[in-house]
C-alpha positions as CSV (number, residue, x, y, z in Angstrom):
1,S,1.8,7.1,-10.3
2,E,4.1,9.9,-9.1
3,E,3.6,12.1,-12.2
4,P,6.9,11.1,-13.9
5,E,8.2,13.4,-16.7
6,G,8.4,10.7,-19.3
7,P,9.0,8.9,-21.6
8,W,5.7,7.2,-21.4
9,I,4.2,3.8,-22.2
10,P,1.8,4.8,-25.0
11,G,-1.6,5.8,-23.5
12,A,-0.4,5.9,-19.9
13,V,-1.9,8.6,-17.7
14,P,0.0,10.1,-14.7
15,L,-1.6,10.0,-11.2
16,N,-0.3,11.7,-8.1
17,L,-0.9,9.9,-4.8
18,N,-1.6,13.2,-3.0
19,D,-4.7,13.5,-5.2
20,L,-6.0,10.2,-3.9
21,A,-5.6,10.9,-0.2
22,L,-5.7,13.4,2.7
23,N,-2.6,15.1,4.1
24,S,-2.2,17.7,6.8
25,E,-0.1,20.8,6.3
26,E,3.3,21.2,7.9
27,G,2.9,21.6,11.7
28,E,-0.8,21.0,11.6
29,E,-2.3,18.7,14.3
30,P,-3.2,15.9,14.2
31,R,-0.7,14.8,11.6
32,I,-2.4,13.1,8.6
33,A,-0.4,11.5,5.8
34,L,-1.8,9.6,2.8
35,D,-5.1,8.8,4.5
36,L,-7.9,7.7,2.2
37,P,-10.9,10.0,2.8
38,E,-14.2,8.6,4.1
39,D,-16.0,10.2,1.2
40,L,-14.6,8.6,-2.0
41,T,-16.2,11.0,-4.4
42,G,-13.0,12.9,-5.1
43,V,-10.9,9.8,-5.4
44,R,-13.3,8.3,-7.8
45,S,-13.2,11.4,-9.9
46,V,-9.4,11.3,-10.2
47,F,-9.6,7.8,-11.7
48,E,-12.5,8.7,-13.9
49,F,-10.6,11.7,-15.3
50,A,-7.8,9.2,-16.1
51,G,-10.2,7.2,-18.2
52,V,-11.1,4.5,-15.7
53,S,-14.5,2.9,-15.9
54,D,-16.2,-0.1,-14.3
55,D,-15.1,-2.4,-17.2
56,S,-11.6,-1.0,-17.6
57,R,-8.5,-3.3,-17.4
58,I,-6.1,-1.2,-15.3
59,V,-2.4,-1.6,-15.4
60,V,-0.4,0.4,-12.9
61,V,3.2,1.4,-13.6
62,F,5.9,2.8,-11.4
63,E,9.3,4.4,-12.1
64,E,12.6,3.3,-10.7
65,S,12.1,1.5,-7.4
66,R,8.9,3.1,-6.3
67,V,6.9,-0.1,-6.1
68,P,4.6,1.2,-3.2
69,S,3.4,4.1,-5.4
70,A,1.8,1.5,-7.7
71,T,0.6,-0.9,-4.9
72,R,-0.9,2.0,-3.0
73,T,-2.8,3.0,-6.2
74,I,-4.0,-0.6,-6.7
75,W,-5.1,-0.8,-3.0
76,T,-7.1,2.4,-3.6
77,L,-8.8,0.9,-6.6
78,E,-9.6,-2.2,-4.5
79,V,-11.4,0.0,-1.9
80,L,-13.3,1.6,-4.9
81,G,-14.4,-1.9,-5.9
82,L,-12.1,-2.3,-8.9
83,G,-9.3,-4.4,-7.4
84,E,-10.0,-7.4,-9.5
85,R,-9.5,-5.2,-12.6
86,A,-6.2,-3.8,-11.6
87,S,-2.7,-5.2,-12.2
88,L,0.9,-4.2,-11.5
89,L,3.4,-4.1,-14.3
90,D,6.1,-6.3,-12.7
91,G,9.4,-4.4,-12.7
92,G,7.7,-1.1,-13.7
93,L,8.8,1.2,-16.5
94,E,12.3,-0.1,-16.4
95,A,11.1,-3.7,-17.2
96,W,9.0,-2.3,-20.1
97,K,12.1,-0.5,-21.5
98,A,14.2,-3.7,-21.1
99,A,11.6,-5.6,-23.1
100,D,11.9,-3.0,-25.9
101,G,8.4,-1.8,-25.3
102,A,7.2,1.2,-27.3
103,L,7.5,4.6,-25.7
104,A,5.8,8.0,-26.2
105,D,6.9,11.5,-25.6
106,T,3.6,12.6,-24.1
107,P,1.1,11.0,-21.7
108,G,-2.2,9.6,-22.8
109,D,-5.3,11.8,-23.0
110,P,-8.3,9.5,-22.6
111,E,-12.0,10.2,-22.6
112,P,-13.2,10.4,-19.0
113,G,-14.6,7.2,-17.5
114,R,-17.4,6.4,-15.2
115,I,-17.1,4.3,-12.0
116,T,-20.2,3.0,-10.3
117,A,-18.7,-0.1,-8.7
118,E,-19.7,-0.9,-5.1
119,P,-16.8,0.2,-2.7
120,K,-15.2,-2.3,-0.4
121,P,-14.4,-0.3,2.8
122,D,-13.5,-3.5,4.6
123,R,-10.1,-3.5,2.7
124,R,-9.1,-0.7,5.1
125,A,-8.4,-1.6,8.8
126,T,-8.8,1.0,11.6
127,A,-7.1,1.4,14.9
128,D,-10.3,0.1,16.6
129,W,-10.3,-2.9,14.4
130,I,-6.7,-3.7,15.3
131,L,-7.3,-3.2,19.1
132,E,-10.2,-5.6,18.9
133,R,-8.8,-8.3,16.6
134,G,-5.1,-7.6,15.9
135,D,-3.8,-10.3,18.2
136,S,-6.6,-12.7,17.5
137,E,-6.1,-16.2,16.1
138,G,-6.5,-16.1,12.4
139,V,-5.0,-12.6,12.0
140,A,-1.4,-12.0,10.9
141,L,-0.5,-8.4,11.8
142,V,2.5,-7.4,9.8
143,D,4.8,-4.4,10.3
144,A,6.3,-3.4,6.9
145,R,8.8,-0.9,8.3
146,R,12.5,-1.4,8.6
147,P,13.8,-3.4,11.6
148,V,15.1,-0.3,13.4
149,S,11.6,1.0,13.5
150,F,10.0,-2.3,14.5
151,D,12.5,-2.8,17.4
152,G,12.2,0.8,18.7
153,T,15.8,1.8,17.8
154,R,14.3,4.5,15.6
155,P,11.4,6.4,17.3
156,E,8.3,6.9,15.3
157,M,7.9,10.3,16.9
158,E,9.2,11.9,20.1
159,G,8.5,9.6,23.1
160,R,6.9,6.9,21.0
161,A,8.8,3.9,19.6
162,G,8.3,0.2,18.9
163,H,5.6,-1.8,17.2
164,I,1.9,-2.6,17.6
165,P,1.4,-5.6,20.0
166,G,1.1,-8.9,18.1
167,A,2.8,-7.7,14.9
168,G,5.5,-9.6,13.1
169,S,8.3,-7.8,11.1
170,L,8.3,-8.0,7.3
171,P,10.0,-5.0,5.7
172,Y,8.4,-4.6,2.3
173,P,11.7,-4.6,0.3
174,E,12.2,-8.2,1.2
175,L,9.2,-9.2,-0.9
176,Y,10.6,-7.6,-4.1
177,T,13.9,-7.8,-6.0
178,E,16.1,-4.8,-6.4
179,D,14.7,-4.1,-9.9
180,G,11.1,-4.0,-8.5
181,R,9.9,-7.5,-9.4
182,L,7.8,-9.6,-7.0
183,R,9.7,-12.5,-5.6
184,P,8.6,-16.1,-6.5
185,E,5.7,-17.6,-4.6
186,P,7.7,-20.0,-2.4
187,E,9.9,-17.2,-1.3
188,L,6.9,-14.9,-0.5
189,V,5.2,-17.7,1.5
190,A,8.4,-18.3,3.5
191,L,8.8,-14.6,4.3
192,F,5.2,-14.3,5.5
193,E,5.5,-17.4,7.6
194,A,8.7,-16.0,9.2
195,A,6.7,-13.0,10.2
196,G,4.1,-15.1,11.9
197,F,1.6,-15.9,9.1
198,E,-0.2,-19.3,9.2
199,A,-2.3,-20.8,6.5
200,G,-5.8,-19.3,6.5
201,D,-4.8,-16.1,8.3
202,Q,-6.0,-12.7,7.3
203,V,-3.0,-10.4,6.7
204,V,-3.3,-6.9,8.1
205,A,-0.3,-4.7,7.2
206,Y,0.9,-1.3,8.5
207,C,3.9,0.9,8.1
208,H,4.5,4.6,8.7
209,I,1.8,6.1,6.6
210,G,0.2,3.2,4.7
211,Y,2.6,3.4,1.8
212,W,5.1,0.6,2.2
213,A,2.4,-1.6,3.8
214,S,0.4,-1.5,0.5
215,A,3.3,-3.4,-1.1
216,V,2.9,-6.1,1.6
217,V,-0.9,-6.2,1.0
218,F,-0.4,-6.5,-2.7
219,A,2.1,-9.4,-2.3
220,A,-0.4,-11.2,0.0
221,R,-3.2,-10.7,-2.5
222,T,-1.2,-12.2,-5.3
223,L,-1.0,-15.4,-3.2
224,G,-4.8,-15.4,-3.0
225,W,-4.9,-14.4,0.7
226,D,-7.3,-12.1,2.4
227,A,-5.3,-8.9,3.1
228,R,-6.2,-5.4,4.3
229,L,-4.3,-2.2,5.0
230,Y,-4.2,-0.2,8.3
231,D,-4.4,3.1,6.5
232,G,-3.6,5.4,9.4
233,S,-0.6,3.2,10.3
234,M,2.0,4.5,12.8
235,T,1.3,8.1,11.9
236,E,-2.1,7.6,13.6
237,W,-1.2,5.0,16.2
238,A,1.9,6.6,17.6
239,Q,0.1,10.0,18.0
240,D,-2.4,8.5,20.4
241,E,-0.5,7.8,23.7
242,S,-3.4,5.6,24.9
243,L,-2.5,3.0,22.2
244,P,0.1,0.4,23.2
245,L,3.5,0.0,21.6
246,V,6.0,-2.9,22.2
247,I,9.8,-2.7,22.2
248,P,11.3,-6.2,22.1
249,E,13.7,-7.3,24.7
250,P,17.4,-7.2,23.5
251,R,18.6,-10.6,22.3
């Protein structure tokens, strides 16, 4: 999903995440990074050009360790109403090669598809939603960034550091092995519980730009849990000085 150069799984079509989101130019204010547009027409067209239709079985592949490239793509499909038809190739392209899967020198060239599925905008959380419900009972707000970002050691931007009130820390790499495979269910459950999740909670994940957090949302969804992504994440939250941030007390 990052336009790799090949080789390819036969029939695979490259997608660039920047074609599925809004991004501001260098120095432009406010900063926007990987935000899903409100109008999904263009995003829908990108998938249709890749051959995706309402009845497609979609398998998303990533190269090397770029798991969030695939999980962000799957989350976008979920917002489009096709989440139940999308899967992640566990371990990505390297796992395919290790299994002696066939390879092609060129990408696929499918006939354009047609998507008419009803979108699911509630898969995306907003800053207002988090302000109203983020610390409510039944919501597990999860920070997918590294601990140095969560505890404020590394500022998100000048003058703004820490995490959103009520959030627990769960860096996304902890949920996956070094070769990009999802950890077994008992390990995943234990990691979410350590971050403050309780049975029946709705998981709401954020990170810097809604990239790493998509890997947390995907892991929660594989467990059958209700999970949504705060798309604006800290790029949006930290720019607004009226929104609170918490720096934990030193241990």
